[in-house]
Each structure stands twice: as C-alpha cells, then as structure tokens.
C-alpha positions in Angstrom: 14.0 -24.4 -11.9 14.8 -21.1 -10.0 13.1 -17.7 -10.4 15.5 -16.6 -13.1 14.6 -19.6 -15.2 10.9 -19.2 -14.6 10.9 -15.5 -15.9 13.1 -16.4 -18.9 10.7 -19.2 -19.8 7.8 -16.8 -19.6 9.5 -14.3 -21.8 10.3 -17.0 -24.3 6.7 -18.1 -24.2 5.7 -14.5 -24.9 7.9 -14.4 -28.0 6.7 -17.9 -29.2 3.0 -16.9 -29.1 3.7 -13.4 -30.2 2.2 -11.8 -27.1 2.3 -8.1 -26.7 2.0 -7.9 -22.9 2.7 -10.0 -19.8 0.6 -9.2 -16.7 2.1 -10.3 -13.4 1.2 -9.6 -9.8 1.9 -11.5 -6.6 -0.7 -14.2 -5.9 -2.4 -13.8 -9.2 -2.3 -16.0 -12.3 0.2 -14.7 -15.0 -1.6 -13.5 -18.1 -0.3 -13.0 -21.6 -2.0 -10.6 -24.1 -2.2 -11.8 -27.7 -4.3 -10.1 -30.3 -6.0 -8.1 -27.6 -7.1 -11.2 -25.6 -5.6 -12.1 -22.2 -4.6 -15.8 -21.9 -4.0 -17.2 -18.4 -0.8 -19.1 -17.7 -0.4 -21.8 -15.0 2.0 -19.8 -12.9 0.9 -17.8 -9.9 4.0 -15.8 -8.7 4.8 -15.2 -5.1 6.1 -11.9 -3.7 9.6 -13.4 -3.7 9.3 -14.3 -7.4 8.2 -10.8 -8.2 11.1 -9.3 -6.3 13.5 -11.6 -8.1 12.0 -10.4 -11.4 12.5 -6.8 -10.4 16.1 -7.6 -9.4 16.8 -9.1 -12.8 15.2 -6.3 -14.8 15.9 -3.1 -12.9 19.1 -1.3 -12.2 20.2 -0.7 -8.6 19.0 2.9 -8.8 15.6 1.8 -10.2 15.3 -0.8 -7.4 16.0 2.0 -4.8 13.3 4.1 -6.4 10.8 1.2 -6.3 10.7 1.5 -2.5 9.1 4.9 -2.8 7.5 5.1 -6.2 6.4 3.1 -9.3 9.2 2.6 -11.9 9.0 2.3 -15.7 11.9 0.4 -17.3 13.1 -1.0 -20.6 15.7 -3.7 -21.2 17.0 -5.9 -24.0 17.0 -9.7 -23.7 17.7 -12.3 -26.5 17.6 -9.6 -29.2 14.2 -8.3 -28.1 13.3 -5.1 -26.3 10.9 -5.3 -23.3 9.3 -2.6 -21.3 7.8 -2.9 -17.9 5.9 -1.0 -15.3 6.9 -2.0 -11.8 4.4 -1.0 -9.0 6.2 -0.2 -5.8 5.5 -1.3 -2.3 2.8 0.4 -0.3 3.8 2.2 2.9 2.8 -0.9 4.9 5.3 -3.0 2.9 2.7 -4.9 0.8 2.4 -4.9 -2.9 -0.9 -3.8 -4.6 -3.3 -6.7 -5.3 -3.4 -5.9 -9.0 -1.5 -3.8 -11.5 -2.5 -0.1 -11.7 
C-alpha cells in the first residue's frame, strides 16, 4: 500500500467512525477525534508520508507557501468536505514535533 492508499484509508476510517478531526504529525501516532475523545491509530507517519499527504491535498501554490508559512486548506473527497491546517517547515528544514 503506497502513501496515497494509506491516507485514503485513514479518511475512510474517519468517515466510518464519524470522527471530527484527524491529528497527524511526523513520528507521532495518528489520532482521530470522536465525540471529543482522541483515539490512537496504529499508524506513525514519516516525514515522507506527511509530505505525500500535503502533495495530495494542497495546490501547487499552497505547497509553495508551505515552505515559508503555515497553510489552511479545504478539499472535497468522496462527497465529503475536509479542512486541514498544514504546519510548514522550520528554517532548519525540520517539521515541528507536534501540531500548533
């Protein structure tokens, strides 16, 4: 299963359990929020997986902005609307350890 399949499965799982949020950061366990409670998933994404996610969900212009600032985005997939907050790279090229 490639990165695209992994993210699509996570979004499907979100819809199946009626989760309101998906929290993801490199090297941290994915969490879904349902009824105000965070539920840990088995997946721990790498930086490469997070970058693949951003490539799928952001436009070229948004990806360019991500190198210098955080980006808020919305997209439609399988009849549902999703919104995301993408935290950009730090000046040293690393990603923050956790979402802001």
